[in-house]
Backbone bond lengths (Angstrom), bond angles and torsions (degrees), N, CA, C in turn:
res aa  C-N    CA-C-N  psi(-1)  N-CA   C-N-CA  omega(-1)  CA-C   N-CA-C  phi
1 X - - - 1.462 - - 1.525 110.09 -
2 X 1.349 116.69 153.91 1.460 121.46 177.49 1.527 109.65 -104.93
3 X 1.324 114.62 136.40 1.467 119.83 179.81 1.519 109.72 -129.81
4 X 1.328 114.72 154.41 1.460 121.93 173.54 1.518 107.11 -103.46
5 X 1.329 117.08 119.79 1.464 120.31 -178.18 1.528 110.35 -74.03
6 X 1.324 115.28 129.48 1.463 121.29 176.92 1.522 110.99 -93.17
7 X 1.336 115.70 -21.88 1.462 121.60 179.38 1.526 108.73 -136.73
8 X 1.318 116.04 162.87 1.463 120.09 175.64 1.525 109.20 -66.43
9 X 1.322 116.58 134.38 1.470 121.48 177.48 1.515 107.24 -124.69
10 X 1.321 116.11 118.86 1.459 122.39 -175.51 1.520 111.17 -55.72
11 X 1.332 116.84 130.80 1.461 125.17 178.23 1.531 113.55 67.35
12 X 1.332 117.48 8.25 1.464 120.00 175.97 1.523 110.70 -118.41
13 X 1.330 117.47 -52.71 1.456 119.25 179.93 1.518 111.81 170.30
14 X 1.319 115.36 -177.79 1.459 122.11 -179.55 1.523 110.33 -106.49
15 X 1.315 115.24 159.68 1.458 120.73 179.34 1.529 109.76 -54.88
16 X 1.338 115.22 133.84 1.459 120.67 -178.15 1.513 113.03 99.51
17 X 1.334 117.40 -13.23 1.466 120.91 178.67 1.526 110.27 -81.28
18 X 1.317 115.67 145.68 1.468 121.65 172.88 1.529 106.87 -101.74
19 X 1.330 115.98 123.77 1.458 120.96 -175.73 1.526 111.38 -128.91
20 X 1.319 115.68 146.12 1.471 120.89 172.86 1.533 107.73 -93.55
21 X 1.327 116.35 124.58 1.462 121.10 -177.37 1.521 109.64 -132.09
22 X 1.317 116.24 165.72 1.462 121.09 175.91 1.528 108.90 -64.13
23 X 1.331 116.39 143.92 1.462 120.81 -177.85 1.525 112.53 -54.96
24 X 1.333 115.45 -45.25 1.464 119.29 -178.43 1.516 112.30 -64.18
25 X 1.327 116.03 -41.24 1.474 120.80 179.92 1.518 110.32 -63.15
26 X 1.335 116.92 -40.68 1.458 120.29 -179.24 1.517 112.41 -71.10
27 X 1.335 116.17 -49.78 1.466 120.31 -174.32 1.518 113.53 -74.88
28 X 1.343 115.89 -33.58 1.469 119.05 -174.74 1.524 114.18 -93.99
29 X 1.331 116.91 -16.86 1.467 118.14 -176.76 1.531 112.87 -129.36
30 X 1.339 117.37 -62.73 1.469 120.14 -172.88 1.532 112.87 -59.72
31 X 1.318 117.02 -50.88 1.466 120.01 -176.73 1.535 111.91 -70.43
32 X 1.351 119.87 -48.32 1.476 119.54 178.79 1.531 113.43 -60.64
33 X 1.345 117.21 -31.04 1.461 120.74 -178.58 1.537 112.02 -83.04
34 X 1.319 116.69 -1.25 1.461 119.96 179.88 1.514 113.13 74.54
35 X 1.326 116.17 20.72 1.461 120.82 -179.42 1.522 112.26 -89.34
36 X 1.335 116.57 -19.12 1.463 120.25 -176.75 1.517 110.29 -158.55
37 X 1.334 114.61 165.24 1.462 122.23 173.02 1.526 107.19 -133.28
38 X 1.316 116.64 163.57 1.461 119.66 176.13 1.530 109.41 -59.78
39 X 1.312 115.24 138.47 1.470 120.09 -176.08 1.528 110.12 -82.02
40 X 1.347 116.16 66.81 1.461 120.93 175.70 1.525 108.71 -76.66
41 X 1.329 116.72 167.24 1.462 120.72 -179.91 1.528 110.79 -59.07
42 X 1.342 115.72 -40.71 1.465 119.37 -179.87 1.523 112.23 -66.27
43 X 1.344 116.22 -40.46 1.464 120.28 -179.09 1.522 111.34 -67.13
44 X 1.342 116.37 -41.20 1.459 120.66 -177.68 1.523 111.47 -62.81
45 X 1.355 117.28 -29.70 1.465 120.59 178.88 1.538 111.73 -63.10
46 X 1.337 115.71 -23.12 1.458 120.51 -178.91 1.526 112.16 -91.62
47 X 1.330 117.29 1.20 1.464 121.10 -174.81 1.526 112.06 -58.82
48 X 1.328 116.74 -41.48 1.469 120.01 -178.68 1.520 112.04 -61.22
49 X 1.324 116.91 -45.81 1.464 121.37 -179.98 1.525 110.77 -65.44
50 X 1.343 115.88 -41.65 1.472 120.44 178.49 1.525 110.00 -61.07
51 X 1.327 116.33 -41.31 1.459 121.61 -178.42 1.536 111.35 -64.43
52 X 1.332 116.91 -42.50 1.471 121.19 -179.26 1.523 111.23 -66.13
53 X 1.341 116.06 -45.88 1.472 120.01 -179.60 1.529 110.77 -64.40
54 X 1.321 115.87 -40.11 1.471 119.91 -179.79 1.519 110.84 -67.30
55 X 1.317 117.72 -37.09 1.464 121.30 179.91 1.524 110.71 -61.88
56 X 1.357 116.04 -41.45 1.462 120.37 179.05 1.531 110.78 -64.73
57 X 1.347 116.09 -43.40 1.468 119.94 178.75 1.525 111.01 -65.16
58 X 1.338 115.90 -38.69 1.465 120.74 -178.57 1.529 110.82 -63.32
59 X 1.321 116.51 -44.69 1.466 120.14 -179.79 1.524 110.96 -61.68
60 X 1.339 115.58 -40.50 1.464 119.71 179.45 1.528 110.98 -66.48
61 X 1.331 116.15 -42.83 1.464 120.28 -179.51 1.524 111.24 -67.11
62 X 1.327 116.15 -40.21 1.467 119.77 178.33 1.524 110.63 -60.94
63 X 1.325 115.33 -38.67 1.462 120.08 179.28 1.521 110.97 -65.26
64 X 1.332 115.77 -41.34 1.470 120.43 -179.62 1.531 111.37 -67.50
65 X 1.324 116.94 -37.66 1.460 120.73 -173.63 1.527 113.83 -93.99
66 X 1.321 117.61 -3.16 1.467 119.60 -178.20 1.529 111.58 -61.46
67 X 1.347 116.46 -36.60 1.460 120.00 178.53 1.518 111.71 -65.10
68 X 1.335 116.25 -39.98 1.465 120.91 178.41 1.528 110.00 -65.62
69 X 1.336 115.74 -40.63 1.462 120.04 179.18 1.525 110.56 -60.27
70 X 1.323 116.58 -40.28 1.465 120.57 178.92 1.524 110.90 -66.21
71 X 1.335 116.59 -37.08 1.469 119.92 178.53 1.530 111.48 -64.89
72 X 1.334 115.68 -39.00 1.462 119.49 -173.92 1.523 113.29 -83.53
73 X 1.329 117.17 -28.05 1.462 119.99 -176.83 1.521 110.25 -58.69
74 X 1.313 115.91 121.15 1.460 120.43 178.17 1.513 115.09 84.43
75 X 1.343 118.06 3.86 1.464 121.13 178.92 1.529 109.69 -63.30
76 X 1.325 115.81 141.58 1.467 122.16 178.56 1.520 109.25 -115.26
77 X 1.331 116.10 121.38 1.463 121.91 176.52 1.523 109.18 -112.16
78 X 1.318 116.81 141.95 1.466 120.37 177.91 1.527 109.25 -125.83
79 X 1.319 115.59 138.73 1.462 121.85 179.57 1.521 109.51 -132.51
80 X 1.335 118.17 120.83 1.465 120.05 173.39 1.528 108.89 -78.94
81 X 1.324 116.90 145.33 1.463 119.86 -178.84 1.518 110.55 -154.96
82 X 1.320 115.65 156.45 1.457 120.94 174.21 1.520 108.42 -84.91
83 X 1.332 115.31 137.50 1.468 119.12 -176.57 1.516 111.01 -147.35
84 X 1.324 115.00 159.95 1.455 121.02 177.56 1.521 109.72 -78.05
85 X 1.320 116.35 176.81 1.466 120.75 179.76 1.527 111.79 -63.84
86 X 1.334 116.56 -26.00 1.465 120.30 -179.97 1.535 112.38 -83.43
87 X 1.339 116.46 -4.67 1.457 119.50 178.51 1.509 114.57 95.71
88 X 1.332 117.55 0.17 1.465 120.52 178.71 1.526 109.55 -80.49
89 X 1.329 116.46 132.50 1.461 120.92 -175.87 1.525 111.96 -74.44
90 X 1.332 114.38 148.41 1.460 120.62 169.23 1.529 106.12 -87.43
91 X 1.329 115.94 78.66 1.452 120.73 -173.03 1.522 107.85 123.57
92 X 1.328 118.04 -149.02 1.463 120.98 179.46 1.522 110.60 -162.52
93 X 1.327 114.55 161.52 1.468 120.92 171.33 1.525 105.42 -95.18
94 X 1.326 117.22 111.12 1.456 122.05 -172.06 1.525 112.05 -84.79
95 X 1.334 115.30 165.43 1.468 120.17 176.72 1.527 110.26 -65.06
96 X 1.328 116.98 -29.90 1.465 119.94 177.75 1.523 110.33 -65.62
97 X 1.318 117.72 -41.69 1.466 121.67 178.88 1.532 110.68 -63.55
98 X 1.337 115.93 -41.38 1.465 119.97 179.73 1.527 110.07 -67.17
99 X 1.335 116.71 -41.86 1.465 121.20 -179.90 1.525 111.19 -61.81
100 X 1.313 116.54 -43.01 1.469 120.46 -179.90 1.527 111.07 -64.57
101 X 1.329 116.11 -41.08 1.467 119.59 179.70 1.529 110.65 -65.73
102 X 1.333 116.77 -38.74 1.467 120.30 179.68 1.528 111.52 -70.89
103 X 1.327 117.21 -35.07 1.465 120.62 179.82 1.522 111.43 -61.13
104 X 1.345 115.90 -31.49 1.457 120.20 178.13 1.524 111.81 -69.60
105 X 1.336 116.38 -25.99 1.455 120.85 -177.59 1.533 112.32 -94.79
106 X 1.325 117.68 -18.18 1.466 121.30 -177.02 1.530 110.54 -104.91
107 X 1.310 115.32 167.71 1.465 120.81 -179.29 1.520 111.97 -87.77
108 X 1.326 116.96 -1.87 1.469 121.22 178.16 1.520 108.44 -132.50
109 X 1.339 114.83 163.32 1.459 119.46 178.71 1.526 110.17 -79.69
110 X 1.300 116.44 132.43 1.449 122.71 177.90 1.524 108.58 -101.30
111 X 1.326 116.65 127.36 1.461 121.42 179.33 1.522 110.64 -87.11
112 X 1.308 115.80 152.00 1.470 120.00 177.37 1.521 110.62 -62.54
113 X 1.333 117.82 -26.76 1.469 121.14 179.01 1.524 111.61 -68.92
114 X 1.333 116.31 -18.14 1.464 120.30 179.16 1.527 112.14 -86.08
115 X 1.319 116.97 -8.77 1.460 121.03 179.51 1.520 109.03 -87.58
116 X 1.320 116.40 112.48 1.462 121.30 -176.47 1.529 109.22 -90.89
117 X 1.319 114.63 79.13 1.463 119.73 -177.38 1.517 109.90 -163.19
118 X 1.324 115.15 152.48 1.453 120.96 169.04 1.528 107.50 -82.32
119 X 1.322 118.89 159.73 1.471 119.45 174.63 1.525 110.00 -54.24
120 X 1.315 116.67 138.70 1.467 121.33 -178.77 1.527 108.98 -85.05
121 X 1.336 116.18 125.76 1.462 120.17 -173.76 1.523 113.49 -121.33
122 X 1.335 116.61 11.08 1.464 119.73 -179.20 1.522 110.63 -137.05
123 X 1.329 115.39 152.11 1.462 120.28 174.42 1.525 109.48 -66.66
124 X 1.331 115.78 156.73 1.457 119.58 175.03 1.514 112.95 123.19
125 X 1.319 114.45 -168.74 1.461 122.01 -177.96 1.527 110.35 -98.98
126 X 1.327 115.62 133.29 1.458 121.39 -178.24 1.528 109.69 -130.29
127 X 1.334 116.88 141.86 1.461 122.11 174.92 1.522 108.55 -101.52
128 X 1.336 115.88 126.97 1.465 121.33 -175.64 1.526 109.17 -125.55
129 X 1.321 116.30 134.17 1.459 121.38 178.19 1.523 110.51 -94.90
130 X 1.341 115.60 143.71 1.460 122.16 179.66 1.525 108.02 -117.49
131 X 1.321 117.43 117.55 1.458 121.79 -177.50 1.524 110.25 -84.97
132 X 1.325 116.11 98.26 1.469 120.32 175.52 1.528 109.52 -85.66
133 X 1.329 116.20 -49.41 1.460 123.14 172.57 1.527 106.25 -141.27
134 X 1.321 116.27 178.38 1.457 119.40 179.37 1.526 111.02 -65.48
135 X 1.339 116.89 -23.63 1.465 121.04 -179.62 1.526 113.01 -99.56
136 X 1.315 116.99 -27.66 1.473 121.41 -176.52 1.532 109.41 -104.71
137 X 1.336 114.92 104.73 1.467 120.39 -179.59 1.532 108.26 -133.48
138 X 1.345 116.60 76.03 1.469 118.77 -179.27 1.526 111.42 -67.16
139 X 1.333 115.28 155.45 1.460 121.34 178.18 1.515 110.10 -107.94
140 X 1.320 115.99 138.81 1.459 121.64 175.86 1.517 108.21 -121.63
141 X 1.313 115.59 157.09 1.464 120.94 179.63 1.524 109.66 -105.68
142 X 1.311 115.97 129.55 1.465 121.42 179.55 1.527 108.07 -117.80
143 X 1.325 115.39 122.00 1.468 120.69 177.30 1.524 108.80 -108.27
144 X 1.312 115.52 120.59 1.462 121.37 176.54 1.528 107.18 -103.44
145 X 1.320 116.87 117.90 1.466 119.74 -177.20 1.522 110.68 -123.06
146 X 1.305 114.40 157.74 1.463 120.28 -178.70 1.530 109.96 -68.55
147 X 1.301 115.91 140.24 1.460 120.07 177.94 1.523 110.02 -56.88
148 X 1.325 117.08 131.22 1.452 121.17 -179.64 1.512 113.42 92.04
149 X 1.344 117.81 -9.70 1.460 121.76 177.65 1.524 109.77 -111.40
150 X 1.338 115.28 160.00 1.460 119.25 179.29 1.526 109.81 -80.95
151 X 1.344 117.80 152.42 1.470 121.32 177.53 1.530 111.90 -58.68
152 X 1.340 117.00 -35.38 1.467 120.44 -178.79 1.523 111.23 -61.84
153 X 1.329 117.38 -35.46 1.457 121.29 -178.93 1.520 111.02 -65.70
154 X 1.344 116.12 -36.96 1.470 120.22 179.19 1.521 110.54 -64.45
155 X 1.340 116.79 -40.67 1.465 121.58 179.82 1.525 110.43 -67.03
156 X 1.350 116.82 -40.89 1.466 120.94 179.78 1.521 110.65 -61.90
157 X 1.317 117.96 -40.63 1.462 121.67 -179.70 1.522 110.75 -63.99
158 X 1.335 116.15 -42.01 1.464 120.04 179.05 1.518 110.14 -64.40
159 X 1.341 117.25 -40.61 1.462 121.22 -179.39 1.526 110.96 -62.69
160 X 1.342 116.46 -41.57 1.465 121.03 179.47 1.528 109.89 -63.42
161 X 1.346 117.02 -42.36 1.465 120.90 -179.98 1.521 110.74 -64.17
162 X 1.364 117.37 -40.06 1.457 121.19 179.83 1.524 110.75 -65.49
163 X 1.339 116.50 -38.90 1.467 119.93 178.78 1.524 110.37 -63.54
164 X 1.338 116.18 -39.71 1.462 120.13 179.91 1.521 110.62 -64.25
165 X 1.337 116.69 -39.75 1.461 121.06 178.50 1.523 110.36 -65.97
166 X 1.329 116.84 -39.95 1.461 120.92 -178.40 1.524 112.36 -68.89
167 X 1.336 117.07 -30.13 1.459 120.93 -178.35 1.522 110.66 -73.48
168 X 1.331 117.11 -35.50 1.459 121.39 -174.57 1.527 113.43 -56.84
169 X 1.358 119.76 -47.09 1.464 118.88 179.44 1.520 112.93 -60.62
170 X 1.357 117.06 -34.40 1.459 120.43 179.77 1.522 110.58 -63.81
171 X 1.351 116.28 -39.59 1.464 120.54 179.27 1.518 109.55 -65.20
172 X 1.356 115.60 -43.51 1.454 119.90 -179.70 1.511 110.63 -62.87
173 X 1.349 116.32 -40.69 1.457 120.13 179.50 1.522 110.74 -63.72
174 X 1.345 116.40 -38.84 1.460 120.47 -179.73 1.516 110.46 -65.12
175 X 1.353 116.43 -44.12 1.456 120.15 178.93 1.520 110.69 -62.52
176 X 1.335 115.89 -40.01 1.461 119.96 179.32 1.516 110.64 -64.70
177 X 1.355 116.19 -38.92 1.463 120.06 179.53 1.519 110.80 -64.25
178 X 1.350 116.54 -38.60 1.467 120.62 179.06 1.523 110.18 -64.26
179 X 1.358 115.33 -42.43 1.455 119.46 -179.99 1.526 111.23 -63.89
180 X 1.352 115.65 -42.72 1.458 119.31 178.92 1.522 111.48 -63.12
181 X 1.357 116.09 -40.83 1.461 120.47 179.67 1.522 110.33 -63.93
182 X 1.343 115.63 -39.79 1.467 119.95 179.27 1.525 110.61 -63.66
183 X 1.362 115.54 -39.90 1.457 119.19 178.57 1.522 111.12 -64.76
184 X 1.364 115.30 -41.93 1.462 119.83 179.04 1.531 110.92 -62.19
185 X 1.353 115.73 -43.74 1.466 120.02 179.76 1.523 110.05 -62.02
186 X 1.345 116.12 -41.94 1.456 120.77 -179.38 1.525 110.63 -63.44
187 X 1.363 115.27 -41.42 1.467 119.99 179.40 1.510 110.47 -64.00
188 X 1.346 115.76 -39.86 1.464 120.81 -179.63 1.525 110.28 -63.96
189 X 1.356 116.49 -42.28 1.459 120.76 179.74 1.527 110.98 -62.87
190 X 1.352 115.81 -39.80 1.458 119.82 179.91 1.518 111.09 -63.87
191 X 1.346 115.60 -41.45 1.465 120.35 179.19 1.519 110.35 -63.10
192 X 1.354 116.13 -43.92 1.458 120.62 -179.38 1.532 110.51 -62.17
193 X 1.341 116.39 -41.51 1.464 120.49 179.27 1.520 110.02 -63.50
194 X 1.340 116.06 -42.69 1.460 120.03 179.09 1.525 110.61 -61.69
195 X 1.348 116.33 -41.01 1.460 120.64 179.62 1.529 110.73 -63.10
196 X 1.347 115.40 -42.51 1.461 119.65 -179.10 1.518 110.43 -64.52
197 X 1.344 116.00 -43.77 1.465 119.47 179.98 1.519 110.43 -63.70
198 X 1.336 115.55 -37.46 1.466 120.28 179.59 1.517 110.65 -64.73
199 X 1.349 115.67 -41.59 1.468 121.18 178.85 1.530 110.92 -64.55
200 X 1.348 115.91 -39.94 1.472 119.83 -179.32 1.534 110.38 -64.02
201 X 1.348 114.87 -39.27 1.458 118.71 -179.82 1.516 110.68 -65.29
202 X 1.364 114.99 -43.72 1.465 119.80 179.86 1.526 110.26 -61.43
203 X 1.337 118.14 -42.66 1.482 121.57 -179.43 1.540 110.46 -64.04
204 X 1.348 115.44 -38.24 1.466 119.44 -179.11 1.520 110.06 -66.13
205 X 1.332 116.35 -40.04 1.465 120.56 179.49 1.519 111.77 -66.26
206 X 1.360 115.21 -34.95 1.460 120.42 179.24 1.528 109.39 -72.08
């Protein structure tokens, strides 16, 4: 179905845009929440006015929230958690937990709906986006560390694992290069043998 957005919708579009969306998403969420209406001919005629009014509101909201965005940009949150030997958590760090921690650091309350992330289920460092407005989406760093260990240790372990993953493709590429070189050498030897046999035949005929 096609809808006309009445308000900015994160990752979908801005007010005044006409978008094609899944029927369920439009009927069960966008329209009931007052975020959109069916894109009828009459509604689309109002798109220009909706776009202008929304632009003015957006600029005002961006101005109000710019200070909050500056406060949150680069914020570091740490959460101790119980985890298995592989680093998988017994539970998760939820968006509600992240929102509450950020609200303590910001001058306004942050809702869990503004946290653009799935629940964190592994130890290590995670980058999480916070949707303040459609234009202001600061990133914060969340470190999940094992209970009884320092946050720095969790980051070091993740870095070591990433280095190991990065090294593996290089080894595979090297082995592949050796195999290709061996094939090339073998092909060259076959050609040389064929040339020699050809020369021997020519000499015999002469």
